[in-house]
N, C-alpha and C positions, 0 to 999 in steps of 0.2 A: 527528661525535661518535656513537659507537655506543651502543645501548641498554644494553650491559653496563656502561659507565662512567657513564651518566646517573644511575643510582641512587646513585653515589658523589658526584656533583656536586650533586644536589638530593635531599634526604632524602624518602622516601616516608612518609606519616603512618602511625604504628603504631596498629593496632586489633586487638581480638580479634573473632573471628567465631563467635558462639554456634552457628550451624548446623553448624560443623565440630567441635564439642565431642564427644569420644569417648563421653560418656554418652548423647548423642542418637544418634550413629551406632550404638552398641551396641543401643539400644532398637529402632531401625528394623531392624537386622540380625536380631534375635531375633524380631520380629514376622513376618519373612519366612523363618524357619526356619534361619537361620545361628546357629551356636554362637559368637556374637561375644564376644570377650574383655571382661571387666570393665575399665573404665578404671582401676580401683584396682590392677590387676596386668596391665599391658599394655606393649607397645613401640609407640611412635608416631613416625613420621617426617613432618616437614613440609618440603616442597620449595618453595623460594622463600619462606623464612620471614622475610626482612627482618631486623629486630633481634631476632626471636624473642619478641615480647611475649606471643603466645598460649601459646607453650611455657613461658615463665616462669610464667604463671598456672597452667598444668597441672602443672608440676613442683612448685609449692608445694602444690597440692591433693592430689596423688597421689604421695607420697614413695616408694612401693614400685614405681612404674612407671618406665620408662626412655623418655626423649624425645631425639630427634635432629632438628636443624634444619640445612638446607643452603641456602646462598644465594651467588650470584656476587659480591655487593657486600661487599667487605672492610670498608668503612666501617660498614655496617649490622651485620655480624657483630661487629665490634669494640665497637660500642655495646652490643649484646646481651650479649657476654661480660663486659663491665664490670659490667652489672647482675647477671648470673648469679653472678659472684664475690662481689659485695656481699651478695647474698641467700643465698649459701652453698648453692646448689642443685647437689649432686653427681650428681643423676640426670638432668641435662640436658647435652647436648653440642651446641655450635654450630660449624658447619664452613663456612669460606669456600672454595667449590670450584665448578668447572664441572660441571654435572650430567652432561654427555657423558663426562666422564673420571672421575667420582667412583665409588668402590667402596663399596656399602652394607655390605659384610661378610657373613658367613655366617648371622647370626641373622635370622630373618624378623621382619617388623613386622605387628602386628595391625591397624594403621591407617596409611594413607599419605594425607596431606592436601596438596593443591596448589591454593591459593586465589589467584585473580588471576594465573595463570601461563600456562595453556594457550593462550589467545588472543593472547598477546603475545610468543611465541617462535617461531623458525623451525620448519618442518616436521620437521627432523631432531631437534630438541629435544622436540617433541611425541611423536614416535615413541619417543624415549629414555625419556620419562616413563612412557608406557604399558608399555614393555618392563620398566622398573624395577618397576612395579606387579605385573606378571606374575612377575618374578623374585623380588622381595623380600617379597611379601605372603604372610602365613600362609594355611593352607588355608581357614580361615573368616574371613579378613581382609576389610576394607572399604577401598576407595580413594574419596576425595572429590576430585572435580575440578570446579572452577568455570570458566565460560567465557561469553563473549558469545554470545547466541543469536539465531537467525533464527526468525521473520520480523521481530521487533521491531527488530533492529539495522539493517534496511534504511533505516529513517528516520534513525537516528543516523548512519549512514554518510554521509548528505548533509552533516552538520556536519563529520565527520572529514575528508572530501575538501576542503571549503572551508578548514578551519583548516590542514591540512597544506600546501595550495597557498599560502595567505596567509603562512605562516611559513617557507616554503622558503628555505634559505640562511642562516637565523638560527641560530647555534650556541649562544649563551648562553641557558641555560634561562629566566632571568627575562625576558630580552628577548622570547623566544618566547611566554611566557605573556602579557606585556603586549600584544603584537601580536595574539594570539588574542582576548583580552578586548576589545580595541578593535573588532575586527571583529564580535564577538558583539553588542556594544552598538549598533553601527550597523545591524545587521540588523533591529532592532526597528522602525526607521523607513524603511530604505532598500529593503527587499525589495519587488519588484513581481511581475509575472506573475499567474497565476490566483489567485483568492481562496483556493482550497484549498492551493496551494503556499505562499502567504504565511502562512497560518495555521500550517501545519506548521513552516516555518522559524522564525517568531517564537516559537512554543511551545518548539521545541528549543533555541534560543539562550537564552531566558529560563531554561529548566530548567538548562542548563549553568552559567550565571552564578549562579543562586540556590542550587543544591544541591551544586556541585562544589568541593572544596578545590583551590586553584591547583596544588599539587604533583601532585594526582591528575589534573587536566586535562593537565598536562605529560606525565606518564608513561603515561596511558591514552589520552586523546583525541588527543594530538599524537605518539604513538608511531609509528615507521616501520612496525611490525607491529601490527595490531589486527584479528584475523581472527575473525569470528563463525561459528558452526556451527549447523546444524539438529540436533535431537536424533537423528534417524535417521542423519545423517552421522557424528555423534560416536559413536553406538553401533556403527556399522560400523567406525570406526577402532579402537574398543576391542576389538571381536570379533576383528579381525585380530591382536591381541596376546594372544588367549586370555582376554579379560575379558568380563563379562556385565553388562547393565544390571540394577541392583537396585531403585533408587528415587531420589527426590529428597530432598536433605537438608531443604529446606523442604517437608515432606511434604504440606502442604495445597495446594501448587501443583497437585497432580494432581486436586483436587476440581473437579467440574462444578457445584457448588452455585450459582454465579453465573449459570448459563445458564437460559434458559426451558425448561419441560418438553419442548417439541418439539425444541429444540436438543439437549437431552441424549439424546433418543431417536435423533436423526440421528447424533450423535457415536458412540453405541454401535453403530449399524448400520455406519457407515464403518469403525470399528475392527475389528468382527467378532471380538472376543476377543483381538486383538493389542495388548498393552500399549504397545509403541512407537508403533504407528500411532495409538492413542488419544492418546498424549502429543503426537505430531506435529500431529494435527488440533486438539487443544486449544490448542497454541501458535498455530496459525493464527487461532483464534477469540479468543484473549486478546492476541495480539501480544507474546508474551513476549520480553524482551531479555536475560535473564541466567538461567543455569542453574547449579545446584549438584548435580551428578549423582553418585550413588554406584554403584560397580562392585564386583563380586566375581569370583572365578575362574569361568571358563565351566563347569567341571565341578562346582562347589559345589552341594550339595543345598539348594535354596531354594524357597520357595513364591512363586508369582506374586501371590497375594492374601494380605493380612495375616491372621494367626491371632489372634482376639480372646482366646483362652485365654492367650496369652503376655503379655498386659497384666498379668496377676495377679502377675507378678514385677517390675513396673516402678514408677516413681514419676512423679508428675504435677506440673506447674507451670502455674498459670493466674492471670492478672491479670483477674479476672472482675467483671462488674457484674450484679446481679440485678434484673430487672424483674418484680416479683411481679404477680399478676393484678389485685389490688385497689390496687396502688401503694403498699402498706404493707410490713409485714414478711413474710418468706418463710413461707408456709403449707405444712407438710409433709403435709397430708392427701392421701389418694388422690383423684385426679380434679381437683385444683386445679393449673392449669398455671402454670409460671414459666419465664421466658426468661432465659437466661444469655448475656451478650455480652462480647466483648473489645474493646479499643480500636480494632482495625483492622476491625471490622464483622462478625467471625464470630459466629454465634448458634446456640444450641440450645435448643429448647423441650421441656419434659418435665413430666408430671404424676406420675411415679413417685416415691414418697416417699424411697426410698433414694438414687436418683440426684440428686434435688434436694438432699438433705442432704449428699451427697458433694461435689457441685460447690460448695456453700456452704463446706464445710470447706476445700477446695482454695483457693478465693478468699481466705478469711480467713488461710490459711497463707502466702500470697505474701509474699516471693519464695521461701519454703521449698518443698521438694518432698516431700510426704508419700507414703509407700508405699501400694500398693493395699490390702493386708490391714489396715493401720491405719485407712485411710479407710473401708473396708467395715465394720469393727467399730464405729467411731464413728458412721457414718451409720445403721446398723441400730439402735443404741441411741437416737440422736436421733429417728428416725422411728418407733420402737417397732414395727419390722417384724414381722408375724405369719408371714412366709414363712420357708422353710428358708434356711440360710446359702448353700447351693449355688445356689438359685434367685436370690437377691439378687446373688450373686457373678457369675453369668452375665449378668444384666441390667446390672450396673454395668460389667463388662468390655466389653460391646458399646457402652455409652454412652461409656466412656473412649476407645475406638477411634474412634467417630464424631466425638467432640469433637476428637481428634487430627487426623483427616482434614480437618476443617473449619478447623483452625487455632485452635481455642478453647483447647486445651491443648497443651503440649509434654510428651513422654514421655521419661523418662530411666532409664538403668540405672546404679545406684550413683552418683548425682549428687554433686558436691563438697559438702563440709560447711562450713557457716559459721553464725554466730550470727544468729538472726532477732529477737533481743531484746538490748538492751544490758545486760550484767551489771554487777556491782558495780564492776569496774575494766575498762571496755571497751577493746578493742584493735583498731585498723584494721590490715588486712593490710600486710605490709612493702612490697610492690610499690606499693600506692597511696600510702603515706606517702613512699616514694622519689619518686614522681611529683609529689606536692605540693611536696616540698622542691626539686625542679628547676624549679618555677614553673608547672607545668601545672594546669589545672582540669579536665582530662579524665582520669579515673581508671579503673583496672581493678578491677572487682568480683570477688568470688569465685564468681560464678555460672558462668563469668565473662561479663561484658559491659562495655561502656564506659559510664560515667556521668559527667555533667558537674555540677560543684559550682559554683553560681551566686552565691555570696555570700562576702565576706571573712570574715564570722563563721564560716561553715561550714568554710572553708579552715583557719582558725586552730584550730577545734575538732578537725579531723582531725589536725593536727600534734600535738596534745596527747594523742590517744588511743593511748598507747603501752603500755597495760596496767598502768601503775603509779599511776594517779590514780583516786581515788574521786570522787563527785559534788562534795564540798566542795573538793577540790583542783582539779578541773576548773573550777569556778565562779571560784575565786580566780585561777588562772593564765590563764584565758581573759579575765577582766576586765583583768588586767595587760597582756596582749597587745593588747587593743583600745585601751587607753590609749596604748600605744606606737605603734600604727597611726595614731591620730588626731594624736598629737604630731608624727609624721614626715610627715604628709600635706602636700602643697604649699599647701593652703588652710587650714592649721591656724590657729585663732584662739581668741577667748575662748569660743566655743561648744563647745569640746572638753570631754569629761566626765572625771571622776575615777574611780578604781577602785570606790569605794563606789556610784556611780551605775550602773556597769556590772554590779556584783554584784547589785544590786537588780533590774535589768532581766533578768539571766540567770535569776533565780528562776523566771520564767515561760516561759523559752525553752530552757533547757538540755535538759530532758527531751524536748521536741519535736525538737530537733536530734539527739539520740541515737537517737530512734525513726526519724527520716529516714535517718540513717547506716546503721542496721540494715536498713531497707527497701531501701536501695541495695546490700545484700549486701557491704558493705565490712568488716564486723566478723568477726574470727576466732572460732571456737567455743571 
């Protein structure tokens, strides 16, 4: 069984990948001096697009842009084409084709995205992808290529070798998955050898069983081809095709904030001003396993270091927590420090009144993406800044860039529009409603991102948010649906409730549900 047909035999799970969103790619490009196209008026190609879920979300958000997806799996493209037609997205084209033979046409693309592709195809296809980026990328265009990385994947390779050996000769995908899982479960108790070896194998086996969807295990970990690369080797491959390293899509991965001061100094000395060498040594120190690398044309005029002045044309998103100095409300006075943190441990401490006010504004706006100038004006007013606009703008721009480098904020150029509050007749985006109707609880937001809806009540609410119902109609119809749900449940009995009971209960729940739906970025503006 070839890898080409395996994606038709066993569906690969559909997800969107926020790191590959053109609003984020454009922001990084502009920070580094590229005149990157706005996602609102661009051409984007996704190679290995599967059923095109990411492209469907983008085509909805940016009707003036053009999107093309190509994939070898005819089954995946057929699924995506059916969704495209239902959604009426004329600015999206999905193509079932072999990349080695496909002609992208004469019009260049501002963005080329290849997620989960490079490490899982033969050398000739990798070369074709990079040649396509060189051929079809616009002068200021950006290519996104993700791949398994070294040195971290040396450890995962132990598992790949074991699993491929154990499942050799098994053709049926589900039988291969079952055999692989059986081996992984046994490794928890059966592995011997040195204490270090045992700890590594048990940890890797548990991680695969706990975190990996079974279809992903089949396509990624059991694939005949699964080749990791060091950043220096990947950059050399790209350079041979006339492409140049720009940055990482997960920009904060380049941060050395997690290293001790002495380690940071030694890292800088070893790199000696060479960005790629710095990235390589940082990978050695962090054990990185996966990279999402951005490339541009070798001759493109770009800056090695980001320019904080370019932040002033961007937007910021941050799910922030504020740790005020006294444990109470945020004090905007000069000299009173506050620490802003994210869920994944990024942190920035500042006592600058405008910066404190600005970060609080961004945190309160989540998942919205306020623009720099609007935040600056609001922060100056909130802090009653006595300084000039230019002085505060420069300070805030440096702070935004630092927060971006740390992973506290994500920066965007012309981010997608969606409602951050439920209006009089709220409406969930058409793609998410389509997913709910198909029985899925994993939905595509308009940020976009994947969000899981974890209750029957929330699922039924989303079904009703078609833009035609006000609060009274939502309460009435949601109550009726919950009555139907209870009546059809296998354990339905005398404890089932009537519509009046549900309507009374929804008086205290509906608004919370609508707020949560808005916070998940599911509502159209």
